[in-house]
C-alpha positions in Angstrom: -79.5 100.4 -77.3 -78.1 101.9 -74.2 -81.4 101.1 -72.3 -80.7 97.3 -72.8 -77.2 96.8 -71.3 -77.7 93.0 -71.0 -78.3 92.8 -74.8 -75.2 94.9 -75.4 -73.2 92.5 -73.2 -74.5 89.5 -75.1 -73.6 91.1 -78.5 -70.1 92.0 -77.2 -69.6 88.3 -76.1 -70.8 87.0 -79.5 -68.4 89.4 -81.3 -65.5 87.7 -79.5 -66.3 84.4 -81.3 -64.4 83.7 -84.6 -66.2 84.7 -87.7 -68.9 86.8 -86.0 -68.7 90.5 -86.7 -70.9 93.3 -85.2 -73.8 92.8 -87.7 -73.8 89.0 -87.2 -73.7 89.4 -83.5 -76.7 91.8 -83.6 -78.7 89.4 -85.8 -78.0 86.4 -83.6 -78.8 88.4 -80.5 -82.2 89.6 -81.9 -83.0 86.1 -83.2 -82.3 84.5 -79.8 -84.3 87.2 -77.8 -87.2 87.4 -80.2 -87.8 84.3 -82.2 -85.9 81.6 -80.4 -86.2 82.8 -76.8 -86.7 79.2 -75.5 -83.2 78.3 -76.7 -81.5 80.7 -74.2 -81.9 78.6 -71.1 -80.9 75.5 -73.1 -77.8 77.2 -74.4 -76.9 78.5 -71.0 -77.2 75.0 -69.5 -75.3 73.4 -72.4 -72.4 75.9 -72.1 -72.3 75.3 -68.3 -72.2 71.5 -68.8 -69.4 71.8 -71.4 -67.4 74.2 -69.3 -67.4 71.7 -66.4 -67.0 68.5 -68.4 -64.8 69.1 -71.4 -61.0 68.9 -70.9 -57.9 68.0 -73.0 -57.2 64.4 -73.9 -54.1 63.3 -71.9 -52.6 61.7 -75.0 -53.4 63.8 -78.1 -54.7 67.1 -76.6 -58.0 66.8 -78.3 -61.2 67.9 -76.6 -62.7 65.1 -74.5 -64.9 64.4 -71.5 -62.8 61.5 -70.4 -59.0 61.3 -69.7 -58.6 59.8 -73.3 -60.7 60.9 -76.2 -62.6 58.5 -78.5 -59.9 58.5 -81.1 -57.2 57.6 -78.6 -59.4 54.9 -77.2 -59.7 53.3 -80.6 -58.5 49.7 -80.6 -57.0 49.7 -84.2 -54.8 52.8 -84.3 -51.4 52.7 -86.0 -49.2 54.1 -83.3 -46.2 54.3 -85.7 -47.8 57.4 -87.4 -48.5 60.7 -85.7 -50.5 63.4 -87.5 -50.1 66.9 -86.0 -53.0 69.3 -86.6 -53.9 72.8 -85.4 -57.5 72.2 -84.1 -60.0 69.5 -83.0 -61.9 70.5 -86.2 -58.9 69.6 -88.3 -58.6 66.2 -86.5 -62.3 65.5 -87.2 -61.9 66.5 -90.9 -59.0 64.0 -91.4 -60.7 61.3 -89.3 -63.8 61.6 -91.4 -61.9 60.8 -94.6 -61.4 57.3 -93.3 -57.9 57.1 -94.9 -55.8 57.7 -91.8 -55.6 55.3 -88.9 -52.6 56.6 -87.0 -52.5 58.8 -83.9 -53.1 62.5 -83.7 -51.8 65.5 -81.7 -53.8 68.7 -81.5 -51.8 71.9 -81.1 -54.8 74.1 -80.3 -53.4 76.8 -82.5 -50.4 77.8 -84.5 -47.4 80.1 -84.1 -48.3 83.7 -84.6 -45.9 86.2 -83.0 -48.0 89.2 -84.2 -50.9 87.8 -82.1 -48.7 87.0 -79.2 -48.9 83.2 -79.8 -45.5 81.6 -79.2 -44.3 78.0 -78.7 -45.5 77.9 -75.1 -49.2 78.1 -76.3 -48.8 74.9 -78.4 -48.6 72.3 -75.5 -45.1 71.3 -76.4 -44.6 69.4 -73.2 -47.3 66.9 -74.2 -46.1 66.9 -77.8 -42.5 66.2 -76.7 -43.8 63.2 -74.7 -45.6 61.8 -77.7 -42.6 62.3 -80.0 -40.4 60.4 -77.4 -42.5 57.3 -77.5 -40.9 54.2 -78.9 -42.2 52.8 -82.2 -42.9 56.2 -83.8 -41.8 56.0 -87.5 -43.5 59.0 -89.2 -44.7 62.4 -88.1 -47.2 64.0 -90.6 -47.7 67.8 -90.3 -51.3 68.7 -91.3 -51.1 72.3 -90.3 -53.0 74.8 -92.5 -51.3 76.0 -95.7 -50.9 79.5 -94.4 -47.7 81.4 -93.4 -48.4 80.6 -89.8 -49.2 77.0 -90.5 -46.0 76.5 -92.5 -43.9 78.3 -89.9 -45.4 76.1 -87.2 -44.6 72.9 -89.1 -41.0 74.0 -89.7 -40.5 74.9 -86.1 -42.0 71.7 -84.8 -40.0 69.5 -87.3 -36.9 70.4 -85.3 -38.4 68.5 -82.3 -38.8 65.3 -84.2 -36.2 62.7 -83.2 -33.6 61.6 -85.7 -34.6 58.6 -87.7 -38.3 59.4 -87.7 -39.7 60.3 -91.2 -41.2 63.8 -91.4 -43.9 64.5 -94.0 -46.4 67.2 -94.9 -49.9 66.8 -96.3 -50.1 67.6 -100.0 -51.6 70.9 -101.1 -53.0 71.5 -104.5 -55.9 71.8 -106.9 -59.3 70.7 -105.4 -61.1 67.8 -107.1 -63.5 69.3 -109.6 -61.6 72.6 -109.8 -60.6 74.3 -113.0 -57.0 75.4 -113.3 -57.8 78.9 -114.7 -59.7 79.7 -111.5 -57.1 78.3 -109.0 -54.9 80.9 -107.3 -51.2 81.0 -108.2 -50.0 79.9 -104.8 -52.2 76.8 -104.8 -51.3 75.9 -108.3 -47.6 76.4 -107.6 -47.8 74.0 -104.6 -49.7 71.5 -106.8 -46.9 71.6 -109.3 -44.2 71.1 -106.6 -46.2 68.3 -105.0 -47.0 66.4 -108.2 -46.8 62.6 -108.2 -46.4 59.9 -110.8 -49.6 58.7 -112.4 -49.0 55.1 -111.4 -48.7 56.0 -107.6 
């Protein structure tokens, strides 16, 4: 493909996206250039618009086109609870459940020393300002149940002011799952996080 350097450049860019390997990048590239060619200018324009318009919410660090995102502009949020998540996708997943009405803070990642991601990458200045607000009663860590997610939650828990309750979302067996197929780590967390039947 040395005679099509622009196509190689497109593939190389696609491979830099999460979850897209060399084969997927090649398929997407061919599909865009052969079957969905009309999408290329639309994609370019959409990326250009997003690049110029999308910023971080000044309050929760979520992606937004306004100084405050739609969640922070909500009139009926419970400001006594703050849920800390790793990504905007995590915020959306929790918000879509309809069971949490508190505030959020989006870290935009997790601690990962092997990848060169330290505390300075987690927007701790903004988080510290949120944690210092009066009226905060509970901080909920909803980081991923990975080694990095757990380490991030433990590190950030040290920043929570005294007197504020610290909690962690429960991890365990998925609804509809069968125990014999659940991995040992998940099953172990489910046993440790068990609750009374009348709760």
